[in-house]
N, C-alpha and C positions, 0 to 999 in steps of 0.2 A: 491534568483531570481529576475533575472532584472524584469525592466517596459516591456521590449519587451515581454517576455515571459511569464506575467502576462496577457499582454494582448490577445495574442496566446491562454493560457489558456482559459480565459473570452469568448470569440470568439468562441470555438472549444467544449465551455461547456465540458473541460476535467475535471473529478473531482479531487480535491487537495487532497493530503494526509498531515495527520501531523505525523512526527513517529521521538519521540525525543524531539520536538520541532521545528524538521526542515522539512519547505515545500517538498512534494516528488511529478512529475506527471508521473505516470507510461504510457508508450505510447505501440500502438497493440503490441501483443506481447509479455510486460514484466510481469516478474515473481517475486511477491515480498513475501519476507519468514522473520517470528517474531521471535525473542524470545520469550520465554515467559518473563513476567513482563512487554514488552517493551511497553511504554505510548503510544500510537497510536489515529488517529482519522480518519474519511474520510466526505470528503461532501457528499452531494445524490447522487447518479451515475444516469446516463443518462439510458433510456429506450434498448439503444445498451449495455451496459454495463453487462458482468458477472464478479460476484464475489464468489470464492469458498472457505468457511472457513472451513479449517482441521485441527483439535486437536488432537496432540496426546502427550498421556501421556510422561512424562520427563522419567518415567521406562523404555521407550520401548528404546531410548537413550543410558541412562546407561547401557543396559544390551547385546544392537545388536550393540555398535561403539564403546565400551572400548578394 
């Protein structure tokens, strides 16, 4: 991430995510899907942020997408 992107992120209070050691910034309308066992974290979300955590058993994918 460039210093310009970091300054915009700090000014707009966009929560930074780290996914497998890489900084990721989601913008309005973005969706992030993570596979199982992916190491990830997110900074504190703002009052206008919406976070939805949907957990699906791996057996669902094994039986419905093979």
